[in-house]
PAPA-213090 format. One record per residue (C-alpha): residue in three letters; chain; x, y, z. Coordinates in steps of 0.5 Angstrom, whole numbers. Layout:
REM residues N
+-----+----+-------+-------+-------+
|  aa | ch |     u |     v |     w |
+-----+----+-------+-------+-------+
| ALA |  A |     X |     Y |     Z |
...
+-----+----+-------+-------+-------+
END
This chain:
REM residues 44
+-----+----+-------+-------+-------+
|  aa | ch |     u |     v |     w |
+-----+----+-------+-------+-------+
| MET |  A |    63 |    63 |   -73 |
| GLU |  A |    65 |    68 |   -68 |
| GLN |  A |    65 |    74 |   -72 |
| ASN |  A |    71 |    77 |   -69 |
| VAL |  A |    76 |    70 |   -70 |
| ARG |  A |    82 |    75 |   -70 |
| ALA |  A |    80 |    78 |   -63 |
| ALA |  A |    77 |    72 |   -61 |
| PHE |  A |    85 |    68 |   -61 |
| LYS |  A |    88 |    73 |   -58 |
| ILE |  A |    85 |    71 |   -52 |
| VAL |  A |    84 |    63 |   -53 |
| GLU |  A |    89 |    57 |   -51 |
| ARG |  A |    86 |    53 |   -56 |
| VAL |  A |    82 |    53 |   -62 |
| TYR |  A |    77 |    47 |   -64 |
| VAL |  A |    73 |    47 |   -71 |
| LEU |  A |    67 |    42 |   -71 |
| LYS |  A |    65 |    39 |   -77 |
| LEU |  A |    57 |    37 |   -78 |
| GLY |  A |    59 |    36 |   -70 |
| LYS |  A |    65 |    32 |   -70 |
| ILE |  A |    72 |    36 |   -68 |
| VAL |  A |    77 |    37 |   -75 |
| PHE |  A |    81 |    41 |   -72 |
| GLU |  A |    85 |    42 |   -65 |
| GLU |  A |    90 |    46 |   -64 |
| LYS |  A |    94 |    53 |   -61 |
| PRO |  A |    91 |    59 |   -65 |
| GLU |  A |    98 |    60 |   -69 |
| THR |  A |    98 |    55 |   -72 |
| LEU |  A |    92 |    55 |   -76 |
| PHE |  A |    94 |    63 |   -77 |
| GLN |  A |   101 |    60 |   -80 |
| ASP |  A |    98 |    55 |   -85 |
| GLU |  A |    94 |    57 |   -91 |
| ARG |  A |    92 |    52 |   -93 |
| LEU |  A |    88 |    51 |   -86 |
| ARG |  A |    88 |    60 |   -86 |
| LYS |  A |    84 |    58 |   -94 |
| ALA |  A |    79 |    53 |   -90 |
| TYR |  A |    77 |    55 |   -84 |
| LEU |  A |    78 |    63 |   -84 |
| ALA |  A |    76 |    65 |   -91 |
+-----+----+-------+-------+-------+
END
């Protein structure tokens, strides 16, 4: 995972989360930060 996720999210338009080589999440960075469940799962 990117070492400074918050800094990276400021310059990207889309976030892609991979699990076992498959995309499991594709959305705008704001969506990931706003959803507590997603934030805990992918940014904890």
